[in-house]
Rosetta silent file (secondary structure, phi, psi, omega in degrees, C-alpha in Angstrom):
SEQUENCE: XXXXXXXXXXXXXXXXXXXXXXXXXXXXXXXXXXXXXXXXXXXXXXXXXXXXXXXXXXXXXXXXXXXXXXXXXXXXXXXXXXXXXXXXXXXXXXXXXXXXXXXXXXXXXXXXXXXXXXXXXXXXXXXXXXXXXXXXXXXXXXXXXXXXXXXXXXXXXXXXXXXXXXXXXXXXXXXXXXXXXXXXXXXXXXXXXXXXXXXXXXXXXXXXXXXXXXXXXXXXXXXXXXXXXXXXXXXXXXXXXXXXXXXXXXXX
SCORE:     score description
SCORE:     0.000 S_00000001
   1 L     0.000  138.434 -174.135   49.589  138.358  159.012 S_00000001
   2 E  -110.635  139.826 -179.359   51.918  135.451  159.533 S_00000001
   3 E  -132.292  129.242  172.425   54.911  134.638  157.243 S_00000001
   4 E   -90.685  146.818  174.931   56.902  131.343  157.268 S_00000001
   5 E  -155.916  157.376  175.245   60.489  131.149  156.516 S_00000001
   6 E   -86.193  131.129  173.977   63.545  128.857  156.848 S_00000001
   7 L   -99.028   92.349 -167.034   65.937  129.669  159.535 S_00000001
   8 L   -64.448  136.774  172.712   69.173  128.478  157.963 S_00000001
   9 L   -76.682  166.751 -174.830   71.725  126.603  159.999 S_00000001
  10 L   -63.616  -35.032 -179.136   75.277  127.438  160.104 S_00000001
  11 L   -74.303   -4.401 -177.004   76.136  124.427  157.953 S_00000001
  12 L   -73.200  131.545  174.166   73.554  125.426  155.215 S_00000001
  13 L   -70.787  -21.200  176.470   75.119  126.449  151.926 S_00000001
  14 L   -94.099   21.223 -169.064   72.267  128.788  151.312 S_00000001
  15 H   -58.198  -36.226 -173.224   72.745  130.462  154.720 S_00000001
  16 H   -86.558    0.663  173.867   73.631  133.837  153.119 S_00000001
  17 H   -86.587   -2.433  175.310   70.602  133.927  150.880 S_00000001
  18 H    69.005 -164.614 -173.776   68.440  134.750  153.740 S_00000001
  19 H   -68.864  -18.049  179.786   64.697  134.064  154.049 S_00000001
  20 H   -60.559  -32.775 -174.568   64.217  134.242  150.228 S_00000001
  21 L   -95.994  128.547 -168.211   65.672  130.791  149.874 S_00000001
  22 L  -136.487   15.383 -171.505   63.417  128.011  151.052 S_00000001
  23 L   -95.161   -1.581  178.809   64.473  124.800  149.039 S_00000001
  24 L   -85.277 -178.557 -178.814   66.786  123.602  151.806 S_00000001
  25 L  -117.593   34.428  177.308   65.767  121.402  154.642 S_00000001
  26 L   -77.779  157.154 -178.368   66.468  123.871  157.434 S_00000001
  27 L   -58.013  150.735 -177.309   63.863  124.383  160.233 S_00000001
  28 E  -104.890  134.389 -178.285   60.845  126.467  159.413 S_00000001
  29 E  -119.274  164.253  175.686   59.952  129.462  161.607 S_00000001
  30 E  -130.202  140.059 -173.866   56.924  131.852  161.649 S_00000001
  31 E  -134.144  142.722  176.855   57.042  135.542  162.008 S_00000001
  32 E   141.071 -163.503  179.860   54.196  138.138  162.166 S_00000001
  33 E  -132.805  149.705 -175.441   51.166  138.908  164.373 S_00000001
  34 E  -137.455  107.498 -175.651   47.887  137.135  165.080 S_00000001
  35 L    59.161   42.672  177.606   45.105  139.161  166.560 S_00000001
  36 L    81.275    3.409  179.654   47.509  141.759  167.705 S_00000001
  37 E  -104.152  120.586  176.323   49.900  139.260  169.294 S_00000001
  38 E   -63.792  130.287 -178.943   53.554  139.186  167.992 S_00000001
  39 E  -128.659  127.778  165.335   54.654  135.623  167.042 S_00000001
  40 E  -148.689  105.560 -171.328   58.161  134.653  166.257 S_00000001
  41 E  -159.914  163.392  173.654   58.863  130.932  166.860 S_00000001
  42 E   -74.683  135.314  177.915   59.869  127.661  165.468 S_00000001
  43 L   -87.802   -3.716 -174.291   57.120  125.486  163.987 S_00000001
  44 L    53.156   45.581  175.638   59.264  122.343  164.554 S_00000001
  45 L  -133.649  154.319  172.764   58.680  121.457  160.921 S_00000001
  46 L  -127.751   -5.994  178.358   60.804  121.069  157.777 S_00000001
  47 L   -91.136  123.355 -172.201   58.088  120.264  155.328 S_00000001
  48 H   -75.356  -24.106 -175.702   57.027  123.583  153.751 S_00000001
  49 H   -77.761  -41.347  175.542   53.507  122.362  152.815 S_00000001
  50 H   -65.407  -35.911  178.567   52.770  121.159  156.354 S_00000001
  51 H   -65.649  -43.226 -179.424   53.979  124.515  157.736 S_00000001
  52 H   -61.039  -42.007  178.529   51.755  126.470  155.426 S_00000001
  53 H   -64.163  -36.388  178.517   48.722  124.299  156.453 S_00000001
  54 H   -70.673  -37.370 -178.190   49.401  124.893  160.097 S_00000001
  55 H   -73.915  -38.550  174.085   49.716  128.623  159.774 S_00000001
  56 H   -60.223  -36.763  178.162   46.476  128.791  157.720 S_00000001
  57 H   -65.796  -42.315  177.040   44.736  126.838  160.480 S_00000001
  58 H   -57.176  -49.970 -173.994   46.012  129.433  163.037 S_00000001
  59 H   -65.824  -36.926 -179.453   44.754  132.349  160.861 S_00000001
  60 H   -68.673  -37.288 -179.162   41.336  130.675  160.235 S_00000001
  61 H   -90.060   -5.705  178.810   40.779  130.086  163.894 S_00000001
  62 L    71.515   10.742  177.840   42.156  133.389  164.952 S_00000001
  63 L  -148.386  160.377 -178.787   44.431  131.765  167.532 S_00000001
  64 L   -82.229  122.711  178.567   47.618  129.747  167.701 S_00000001
  65 L   -93.882  111.127 -177.122   46.872  125.937  167.954 S_00000001
  66 L   -77.605  128.906  168.661   49.692  124.576  169.988 S_00000001
  67 L   -86.443  149.567  178.712   50.765  121.098  168.959 S_00000001
  68 L   -61.914  145.878 -176.160   51.892  118.567  171.466 S_00000001
  69 L   -65.884  125.949  177.405   55.723  118.558  171.900 S_00000001
  70 L   -67.255  149.057 -178.058   57.245  115.885  169.622 S_00000001
  71 L   -70.147  146.778  175.666   59.212  113.160  171.141 S_00000001
  72 E   -84.881  160.540 -179.735   63.057  113.514  170.812 S_00000001
  73 H   -62.348  -45.437 -178.886   65.233  110.857  169.215 S_00000001
  74 H   -55.545  -47.131 -179.647   67.000  110.270  172.456 S_00000001
  75 H   -66.229  -37.491 -176.038   63.714  109.751  174.458 S_00000001
  76 H   -74.029  -31.456  172.270   62.334  107.406  171.888 S_00000001
  77 H   -66.374  -37.340  170.441   65.530  105.269  171.940 S_00000001
  78 H   -66.443  -38.210  174.839   65.348  104.956  175.695 S_00000001
  79 H   -63.093  -35.498 -178.806   61.754  103.979  175.525 S_00000001
  80 H   -67.374  -43.599 -179.756   62.546  101.313  172.970 S_00000001
  81 H   -62.890  -42.905  171.183   65.400   99.934  175.022 S_00000001
  82 H   -55.109  -44.525  175.540   63.224   99.876  178.135 S_00000001
  83 H   -63.781  -41.114  177.835   60.593   97.892  176.211 S_00000001
  84 H   -66.233  -39.001  170.386   63.203   95.471  174.899 S_00000001
  85 H   -68.390  -30.488  169.513   64.514   94.807  178.447 S_00000001
  86 H   -68.993  -22.755  175.613   61.033   94.172  179.632 S_00000001
  87 L   -87.341    4.731  174.071   60.660   91.630  176.890 S_00000001
  88 L    61.664   43.019  171.967   63.814   89.889  178.155 S_00000001
  89 L   -67.753  152.679 -173.374   65.694   90.197  174.924 S_00000001
  90 L   -66.024  153.265  177.839   69.220   88.733  175.007 S_00000001
  91 H   -57.396  -50.936  178.713   72.160   91.029  175.950 S_00000001
  92 H   -60.418  -29.673  175.802   73.759   90.741  172.510 S_00000001
  93 H   -69.161  -45.722 -174.200   70.546   91.891  170.886 S_00000001
  94 H   -65.752  -37.918  177.942   70.228   94.818  173.253 S_00000001
  95 H   -58.683  -37.321 -175.755   73.931   95.696  172.623 S_00000001
  96 H   -72.979  -46.714 -177.872   73.237   95.997  168.790 S_00000001
  97 H   -62.820  -39.659  178.535   70.336   98.209  169.374 S_00000001
  98 H   -64.578  -41.686  176.221   72.241  100.515  171.715 S_00000001
  99 H   -59.238  -39.773  178.624   75.077  100.806  169.126 S_00000001
 100 H   -61.767  -42.724  179.137   72.502  101.612  166.539 S_00000001
 101 H   -68.353  -37.044  172.139   71.022  104.298  168.662 S_00000001
 102 H   -61.372  -36.107  176.645   74.263  105.944  169.498 S_00000001
 103 H   -75.100  -35.273  174.593   74.907  106.354  165.779 S_00000001
 104 H   -61.539  -39.789  177.633   71.366  107.666  165.237 S_00000001
 105 H   -68.742  -41.472  178.693   71.662  110.151  167.930 S_00000001
 106 H   -67.223  -29.994  175.933   75.019  111.383  166.766 S_00000001
 107 H   -67.253  -47.393  178.568   73.631  111.653  163.175 S_00000001
 108 H   -60.350  -42.668  179.393   70.679  113.672  164.495 S_00000001
 109 H   -63.180  -41.266 -175.862   72.888  116.049  166.384 S_00000001
 110 H   -66.430  -31.040 -171.488   75.210  116.588  163.457 S_00000001
 111 H  -116.382   14.446  174.999   72.378  117.462  161.056 S_00000001
 112 L    61.269   57.052  175.977   69.982  119.282  163.540 S_00000001
 113 L  -131.046   78.282 -174.810   67.237  116.642  163.721 S_00000001
 114 L   -74.921  -31.373 -178.270   66.271  116.512  167.407 S_00000001
 115 E   -99.854  157.536  177.041   62.784  115.086  166.954 S_00000001
 116 H   -72.427  -17.606  176.389   61.572  111.926  165.414 S_00000001
 117 H   -77.911  -10.489  173.991   59.231  113.904  163.180 S_00000001
 118 H   -73.582  -20.624 -169.705   62.259  115.438  161.634 S_00000001
 119 L   -96.641  106.040  175.169   63.232  112.141  160.146 S_00000001
 120 L  -100.300 -175.649 -175.336   61.500  111.752  156.753 S_00000001
 121 H   -61.469  -36.024  178.141   62.358  109.054  154.074 S_00000001
 122 H   -65.354  -44.149  174.213   65.177  111.151  152.638 S_00000001
 123 H   -60.551  -42.979  176.326   66.786  111.640  155.952 S_00000001
 124 H   -61.132  -44.312  176.089   66.592  107.981  156.638 S_00000001
 125 H   -64.142  -37.135  175.566   68.220  107.121  153.371 S_00000001
 126 H   -58.530  -47.327  179.570   71.035  109.597  154.252 S_00000001
 127 H   -61.398  -46.867 -179.010   71.455  107.902  157.673 S_00000001
 128 H   -63.416  -36.394  179.375   71.655  104.460  156.027 S_00000001
 129 H   -65.398  -22.398 -175.691   74.213  105.744  153.500 S_00000001
 130 L   -82.759   -8.142 -179.095   76.547  106.788  156.402 S_00000001
 131 L   -68.323  152.811  170.901   76.754  103.051  157.570 S_00000001
 132 L  -109.495    8.489  177.133   79.914  101.194  156.910 S_00000001
 133 L   -67.501  147.364  173.891   78.133   97.871  157.202 S_00000001
 134 L  -136.099  162.925  178.255   77.956   95.641  154.162 S_00000001
 135 H    44.295 -118.254 -173.629   75.976   92.610  152.962 S_00000001
 136 H   -61.042  -46.282  178.626   74.533   90.515  155.827 S_00000001
 137 H   -56.735  -41.963 -175.727   75.591   93.007  158.522 S_00000001
 138 H   -67.907  -42.583 -174.353   73.877   95.961  156.583 S_00000001
 139 H   -62.920  -46.842  179.683   70.715   93.854  156.155 S_00000001
 140 H   -61.134  -39.912  178.569   70.561   92.941  159.879 S_00000001
 141 H   -70.738  -32.802  173.062   71.026   96.551  160.890 S_00000001
 142 H   -63.989  -32.117  178.988   68.319   97.764  158.531 S_00000001
 143 H   -68.988  -34.182 -174.007   65.975   95.264  160.174 S_00000001
 144 H   -72.073  -32.331  179.756   66.885   96.572  163.618 S_00000001
 145 H   -72.849  -42.459  176.979   66.192  100.184  162.295 S_00000001
 146 H   -68.095  -29.052  178.401   62.903   99.311  160.798 S_00000001
 147 H   -68.091  -33.834  174.431   61.911   97.522  164.094 S_00000001
 148 H   -61.562  -54.799 -178.356   62.597  100.803  165.906 S_00000001
 149 H   -78.609  -15.341  165.467   60.451  103.018  163.799 S_00000001
 150 H   -68.692  -40.384  179.794   57.729  100.428  163.675 S_00000001
 151 H   -61.899  -42.680 -179.749   57.647  100.506  167.472 S_00000001
 152 H   -61.931  -45.747 -178.302   57.611  104.386  167.243 S_00000001
 153 H   -60.716  -50.374  178.912   54.876  104.400  164.724 S_00000001
 154 H   -57.033  -31.699  177.073   52.757  101.857  166.578 S_00000001
 155 L   -80.407   -3.389  174.140   53.062  103.978  169.685 S_00000001
 156 L    93.108    5.771 -170.727   51.522  106.930  168.016 S_00000001
 157 L   -84.753  -22.278  179.063   54.548  109.222  168.079 S_00000001
 158 L  -133.827  143.006 -174.281   54.872  109.712  164.336 S_00000001
 159 L   -71.625  -31.587  177.269   51.925  109.767  161.885 S_00000001
 160 L  -133.829  163.462 -175.151   53.637  107.515  159.308 S_00000001
 161 L  -111.382   87.335 -179.715   56.531  105.078  159.194 S_00000001
 162 H   -58.768  -33.577 -173.275   59.011  106.071  156.351 S_00000001
 163 H   -62.147  -18.657  176.200   61.393  103.293  157.336 S_00000001
 164 H   -69.951  -16.011  177.343   59.018  100.744  155.886 S_00000001
 165 H   -93.345   -0.547  171.599   59.969  102.086  152.420 S_00000001
 166 L   -77.762  122.229 -173.375   63.623  101.351  152.714 S_00000001
 167 L   -83.248  140.499 -177.159   64.701   98.772  150.522 S_00000001
 168 L   -66.476  152.408  178.275   67.224   96.031  151.765 S_00000001
 169 L   -75.907  161.792 -177.381   70.784   95.969  150.492 S_00000001
 170 L   -84.295  133.697 -177.679   71.936   93.468  147.941 S_00000001
 171 L   -86.793  122.471 -178.267   73.944   90.525  149.333 S_00000001
 172 L  -129.121   46.760  170.889   77.185   89.979  147.158 S_00000001
 173 L   -75.304  133.073 -178.179   79.135   87.505  149.202 S_00000001
 174 L   -69.661  159.862  178.324   81.371   84.976  147.254 S_00000001
 175 L   -64.085  149.852  178.509   80.384   81.356  147.649 S_00000001
 176 L   -87.636  120.757  175.454   82.132   79.328  150.560 S_00000001
 177 L   -78.856  141.387  174.771   84.558   76.818  149.072 S_00000001
 178 L   -64.573  162.136  169.109   84.934   73.404  150.788 S_00000001
 179 L   -66.344  139.925  175.103   88.373   72.497  152.421 S_00000001
 180 L   -78.847  171.571  179.114   90.939   70.900  150.270 S_00000001
 181 H   -62.256  -33.520  178.593   92.387   67.472  151.245 S_00000001
 182 H   -70.072  -36.777 -178.654   95.518   69.186  152.465 S_00000001
 183 H   -75.507  -37.375  177.610   93.598   71.600  154.700 S_00000001
 184 H   -65.294  -36.674  170.719   91.571   68.702  156.165 S_00000001
 185 H   -59.706  -37.192  175.357   94.718   66.852  156.925 S_00000001
 186 H   -66.575  -38.668  179.929   96.187   69.879  158.743 S_00000001
 187 H   -55.884  -46.619 -173.898   92.987   70.089  160.773 S_00000001
 188 H   -75.025  -29.782  169.637   93.309   66.495  161.831 S_00000001
 189 H   -61.137  -40.766 -174.398   96.984   66.910  162.620 S_00000001
 190 H   -77.216  -18.361  170.264   96.328   69.754  164.909 S_00000001
 191 H   -72.138  -34.818 -179.551   93.805   67.535  166.790 S_00000001
 192 H   -64.139  -32.424 -178.691   96.360   64.881  167.233 S_00000001
 193 L   -92.432    6.476  177.999   98.841   67.310  168.838 S_00000001
 194 L   -61.060  131.493 -175.242   96.189   68.869  171.137 S_00000001
 195 L   -53.742  -44.115 -179.445   97.600   68.780  174.733 S_00000001
 196 L   -86.171  101.064 -168.687   94.549   67.185  176.322 S_00000001
 197 H   -56.356  -36.211 -176.248   94.336   63.683  174.870 S_00000001
 198 H   -71.333  -35.095  176.514   90.813   63.070  175.824 S_00000001
 199 H   -79.811  -20.666  171.408   89.520   66.198  174.300 S_00000001
 200 H   -58.256  -45.946  174.760   91.791   65.531  171.285 S_00000001
 201 H   -58.325  -45.762 -179.529   89.700   62.500  170.504 S_00000001
 202 H   -64.796  -36.446  179.665   86.439   64.435  170.824 S_00000001
 203 H   -60.729  -44.034  179.469   87.891   67.196  168.615 S_00000001
 204 H   -66.846  -42.096  179.525   88.816   64.574  165.890 S_00000001
 205 H   -69.918  -27.565  179.817   85.329   62.965  166.098 S_00000001
 206 H   -72.300  -35.122  178.841   83.737   66.494  165.783 S_00000001
 207 H   -64.682  -48.251  177.406   85.936   67.218  162.670 S_00000001
 208 H   -57.722  -41.948 -179.768   84.762   63.912  161.075 S_00000001
 209 H   -63.530  -50.808 -178.389   81.176   64.576  161.932 S_00000001
 210 H   -62.252  -39.376 -175.134   81.273   68.100  160.365 S_00000001
 211 H   -64.671  -48.771 -168.063   83.257   66.737  157.279 S_00000001
 212 H   -98.799   -2.159  178.091   80.974   63.784  156.382 S_00000001
 213 H  -110.032  -23.218 -176.335   77.503   65.094  157.660 S_00000001
 214 L    71.644   11.090 -179.722   77.504   68.666  156.381 S_00000001
 215 L   -73.715  160.161  169.933   75.870   69.867  159.636 S_00000001
 216 L   -72.040  152.362 -179.458   76.433   73.403  160.909 S_00000001
 217 H   -58.882  -32.811  178.074   78.708   73.554  163.860 S_00000001
 218 H   -70.954  -38.595  178.260   76.027   74.518  166.276 S_00000001
 219 H   -68.414  -31.076 -177.797   73.876   71.560  165.166 S_00000001
 220 H   -76.304  -34.615 -179.278   76.897   69.206  165.473 S_00000001
 221 H   -80.829  -16.620  173.514   77.981   70.184  169.016 S_00000001
 222 L   -92.300   -2.589 -176.455   74.318   69.942  170.194 S_00000001
 223 L   -68.456  132.032  173.414   73.697   66.606  168.535 S_00000001
 224 L   -79.914  164.390  177.028   72.440   63.784  170.764 S_00000001
 225 L   -55.702  122.447 -178.343   73.678   60.309  170.735 S_00000001
 226 L  -128.203  124.549  174.295   72.202   58.679  167.585 S_00000001
 227 L  -111.002  110.925 -176.390   72.447   55.132  166.391 S_00000001
 228 L  -156.927  139.464  179.405   71.507   54.723  162.731 S_00000001
 229 L  -107.984   12.142 -176.751   72.724   53.031  159.591 S_00000001
 230 L   -81.763  128.023  173.932   70.396   54.963  157.342 S_00000001
 231 E  -101.402  121.353 -176.111   72.024   56.980  154.672 S_00000001
 232 E  -128.698  150.308 -174.393   69.989   59.930  153.461 S_00000001
 233 E  -101.884  139.769  177.152   70.643   62.558  150.882 S_00000001
 234 E  -146.258  168.426  178.894   69.801   66.180  151.594 S_00000001
 235 E  -132.922  130.727  175.548   70.452   69.631  150.079 S_00000001
 236 E  -111.489  138.121  179.383   71.528   72.776  151.890 S_00000001
 237 E   -76.826  123.747  177.525   71.475   76.332  150.518 S_00000001
 238 L  -118.399   75.239  174.809   74.858   77.658  150.387 S_00000001
 239 L    65.731  -70.994 -175.858   74.760   81.404  149.729 S_00000001
 240 L  -122.658   34.182  170.518   75.015   81.446  145.929 S_00000001
 241 L   158.946  161.577 -178.907   73.829   77.853  145.151 S_00000001
 242 E   -81.797  154.713  177.317   72.841   74.499  146.671 S_00000001
 243 E  -126.424  119.089 -178.695   75.288   71.976  147.975 S_00000001
 244 E   -93.973  138.713 -172.907   74.318   68.332  148.114 S_00000001
 245 E  -132.230  156.807  171.771   75.724   66.175  150.693 S_00000001
 246 E  -103.254  123.324 -175.872   75.497   62.413  151.708 S_00000001
 247 E  -112.831  113.350 -176.616   74.539   62.329  155.407 S_00000001
 248 E  -120.768  127.163 -177.015   75.395   59.007  157.027 S_00000001
 249 L  -119.706  122.347 -179.571   74.823   58.811  160.863 S_00000001
 250 L  -120.372 -176.870 -175.377   76.500   56.109  162.893 S_00000001
 251 L   -67.394  123.382  172.338   76.941   55.376  166.587 S_00000001
 252 L  -101.987    0.000    0.000   78.798   58.353  168.179 S_00000001
């Protein structure tokens, strides 16, 4: 007869309750004999129902059915980075993934979650709660986390993808206010005293372009020479509301 129990970790508050307590999330072990063979080992599971089903399957077949060794968190992270490098992702993107994976591995070591299958939806929510990121940074980090577990699920290393059920954070950034007349004057004065006079003229032209076109700075610095007298109205979304601008393009 086989008996399953939770082998409490040192950090578990119910550690001194012994085998009788099973409502925590400590690893599940099995103890007993099967066809005269003594068995005492970890099932590499934390879900009580899945552990019961596995032991019943052993007893019904009269032998221990070995499951394939689950992939560790570190191994999965290394495989994802190798795939990302093969896809020629940009180095800043790879850096963000490596940073996320260092945090994920530290969290897994701290809470005794060596394998991917140990991460259920509850543990994923706990990991997300440990982030210090807010607003857009938190949303981008969650997207990277989801991409990792989508890769793991599509590779067949986990049966389901709990990360797909994580809801994105709410963005609560204040609206961006335009520069005042005094601030614009200070910016133009800074252009006038720039040491390189040739670049000073270019900087002044760039400031005027940004001021009167409403272009984002990346669009402005990559703008080709345009000759146009057309005045067009456009609307750009500004975080907590639209901002209407008059866009007039002249010879630059």
